[in-house]
Each structure stands twice: as C-alpha cells, then as structure tokens.
C-alpha positions in Angstrom: 22.4 9.5 44.4 21.9 12.3 41.9 19.4 11.4 39.2 21.1 11.1 35.8 20.2 13.3 32.9 19.7 11.8 29.4 23.1 13.2 28.4 24.8 11.5 31.4 23.1 8.2 30.6 24.2 8.3 27.0 27.8 9.4 28.0 28.0 6.4 30.3 27.0 4.1 27.4 29.8 5.7 25.4 32.4 5.2 28.2 31.4 1.6 28.7 31.6 1.0 24.9 35.1 2.4 25.0 36.1 0.4 28.1 36.9 3.5 30.1 37.1 3.3 33.9 35.2 6.2 35.5 33.7 7.6 38.7 30.5 9.5 39.0 30.5 12.7 41.1 33.8 11.7 42.8 34.6 13.7 45.9 38.0 15.3 45.9 39.7 16.1 49.1 39.9 19.8 49.7 37.5 20.7 46.9 33.9 21.9 47.1 32.9 20.8 43.6 32.2 17.3 42.4 32.7 16.8 38.6 30.0 14.7 36.8 32.7 12.2 35.8 36.3 11.4 36.3 37.7 9.1 33.6 40.8 7.1 34.5 42.7 6.4 31.2 46.3 5.6 30.6 47.6 6.8 34.0 45.7 10.1 33.7 42.5 11.4 35.1 40.1 13.5 33.0 37.5 15.8 34.5 34.1 15.7 32.7 31.1 17.9 33.0 28.0 16.9 31.0 25.5 19.5 29.9 22.1 18.7 28.4 20.2 21.1 26.1 16.4 21.0 26.6 14.5 21.1 23.4 12.4 24.1 24.3 11.3 26.6 21.8 14.4 27.8 20.0 13.2 30.9 18.3 11.9 33.8 20.2 11.1 37.4 19.3 14.0 39.1 17.7 17.1 37.7 16.0 18.4 34.2 16.6 21.8 33.9 18.4 23.3 30.5 17.5 26.0 30.8 20.1 24.2 32.1 23.2 23.2 28.7 24.8 26.5 27.1 24.1 28.3 30.0 25.7 26.1 29.6 28.7 27.1 26.0 29.1 30.8 27.0 28.7 30.3 29.5 31.5 28.7 26.9 33.8 31.6 24.5 33.1 34.1 27.2 33.8 32.7 27.6 37.3 32.7 23.8 37.8 36.4 23.5 36.7 37.9 26.3 38.7 39.2 23.9 41.3 40.6 21.4 38.8 43.3 23.4 36.9 45.8 20.6 37.2 43.6 18.2 35.2 42.5 18.1 31.6 38.9 19.2 31.7 36.2 18.6 29.1 32.7 20.0 28.6 30.4 17.4 27.1 27.3 18.7 25.2 24.2 16.6 24.5 21.1 17.7 22.6 18.4 15.0 22.4 16.9 14.8 18.9 19.1 17.4 17.2 17.3 20.5 16.3 18.1 22.1 12.9 18.4 25.5 14.6 20.7 24.0 17.2 23.3 21.6 15.8 26.1 20.7 18.1 27.8 18.8 15.3 28.4 22.0 13.4 32.0 23.3 13.7 31.0 26.9 12.9 28.6 26.9 15.9 31.0 25.4 18.3 34.1 27.3 17.3 32.0 30.5 17.0 31.0 30.1 20.6 34.6 29.5 21.6 36.5 32.0 19.4 33.9 34.7 18.6 31.0 35.5 16.3 31.6 34.3 12.8 32.2 37.3 10.5 33.3 37.9 6.9 36.2 40.2 6.2 35.9 41.7 2.7 39.0 43.5 1.2 38.4 46.8 -0.5 40.4 47.5 -3.7 42.4 50.7 -3.5 41.9 51.5 -7.1 39.7 50.7 -10.1 42.5 48.5 -11.5 41.7 44.8 -11.0 43.9 43.3 -8.3 44.8 39.7 -7.8 44.7 38.0 -4.5 41.8 39.8 -3.0 39.5 37.2 -1.4 36.8 37.3 1.2 38.1 35.9 4.5 36.1 34.2 7.3 37.2 35.3 10.8 36.0 35.1 14.3 34.9 38.4 15.9 33.7 39.3 19.3 32.2 37.5 22.3 34.2 34.3 22.2 34.4 32.5 25.5 38.0 31.4 25.1 39.3 34.9 24.3 39.1 38.0 26.5 36.8 40.8 25.1 38.6 43.1 22.6 41.8 41.1 23.0 43.6 38.1 21.6 44.5 37.0 25.1 43.2 33.6 26.2 40.7 32.8 28.9 39.0 29.7 30.2 42.2 27.8 29.6 41.2 25.1 32.1 38.8 23.7 29.4 40.9 21.3 27.3 38.1 20.6 24.8 34.4 20.7 24.1 32.9 17.4 23.2 29.6 16.9 21.3 27.9 13.6 22.2 26.0 12.5 19.1 23.4 9.7 18.8 21.8 9.4 15.3 19.9 6.6 13.6 22.4 6.5 10.7 25.5 6.8 13.0 25.5 5.1 16.4 26.6 6.8 19.6 29.9 8.7 19.2 31.6 12.0 20.0 33.1 15.0 18.2 36.0 16.6 20.0 36.6 20.3 19.5 40.1 21.1 20.7 40.6 24.3 22.6 43.8 25.9 21.3 43.9 28.1 24.4 44.0 25.2 26.8 46.5 25.1 29.6 46.5 21.3 29.3 45.7 20.1 25.7 43.5 17.1 25.5 45.4 13.9 24.6 44.6 12.4 21.2 44.7 8.9 22.8 41.3 9.3 24.3 37.9 9.7 22.6 39.3 8.0 19.5 37.0 5.3 18.3 36.5 4.6 14.6 33.2 6.7 14.7 34.6 9.6 16.6 35.8 12.9 15.1 38.3 15.4 16.2 38.7 19.0 15.1 41.2 21.8 15.7 41.4 25.5 15.1 45.0 26.9 14.9 44.1 30.6 14.6 43.9 30.5 10.9 41.8 27.5 9.8 39.5 24.9 11.2 40.8 21.4 10.3 39.4 17.9 10.8 42.1 15.9 12.5 40.3 12.5 12.0 
C-alpha cells in the first residue's frame, strides 16, 4: 500500500465528512495509471489527483513567480488524467500551513495559473480632451495552462476543476472549487458543496463566486 501524503490524509477526512464513497488507487482495466482517488457520487465517478506543496524556501534569487509551482502541478495532473477523458477529473491542491507567498485560496493565483499571467490593460486617450468610459482593465496574459500559447484555443480540457483543500484554525476542513471553463466535462455543482465550501467560476470576462 502506498504511503499517504498529508494532503491525501486530509482529503480522506473531507470525503468521510461528506459521506462520499471512494476508492484509493483503483486499478482500471486497460489503463496504466491509477488515480489517487475515485469518488462514487450520484451514479457518477470522479477522478481525483491530490498534490501536496512542500513548504520549502519560497523565495530564491531573482523575481518571484506566483504561478510556477501551481502550473507544475497542473502539468503533473494532465499526464495522470490522459487515460481518463471520459470522466470528470479534478486536481486537488494542498499546502500545509498556508504560506503568505503561496496562498492556494487566492483566486488570482489559481486563475492566473490556469488562464495566464495577470496583467493590466490601460487604455490610452486619443486626444487631450477628457474621455468618459476609459478604465483600467484586468486581463489574463500568457502562459496559462488551460489555453494554448499565443491563442485563445483551449488545452488541458480533461481537468474539470482545480480544488484547493483548506484547513485553518478559524474555518475547519473545506474545499474551494475553481471551475475550468475549458473543461470537456464541467464539474457538477452537486458535489463539493458543503456549507463551508466555496465555488468560483471565470467566464472569460469576470471571476465570480458561485457560492
């Protein structure tokens, strides 16, 4: 039996609290990969890969990239999920003792990793005459893992959502679901829906909290 990570231990606590039936490292006939978990919920199976972030030194020489490690986990999950395109697949992120430089509850960090580096678009007036309606705009730029480079075309569509597993003193174990608008199979809103859980979506124009 594979030794469980801290993230897996806590995710099992969450699943038991929610009453979900699940299997650990279930073997699928004809497939070489074993997902960390398969949740059986309301006549559907959900493929889950749990990734822990080690709290090693976050800042190194040079500038700090808030997206790099999240994108690395997305890439690892992409390889794991390649054989499970007919299932909704979720990447679960867990960071023990949340680091202020690495907050997986921050929607800008997560959607920035998914959609592209956060940038600001500043309109330039065409004359010296004051013009109404000119406002700074926040947009996602390059390097997003869910969009192809230099294109609006989708990639990594097998990932239905990224899920942050959170355990804080002032708010017990819960999850934050970050829906992937590019997903081939959108994640049902009838799962990961406890009173403490959160769910967010990005529709291409704005990030919105669903609940």
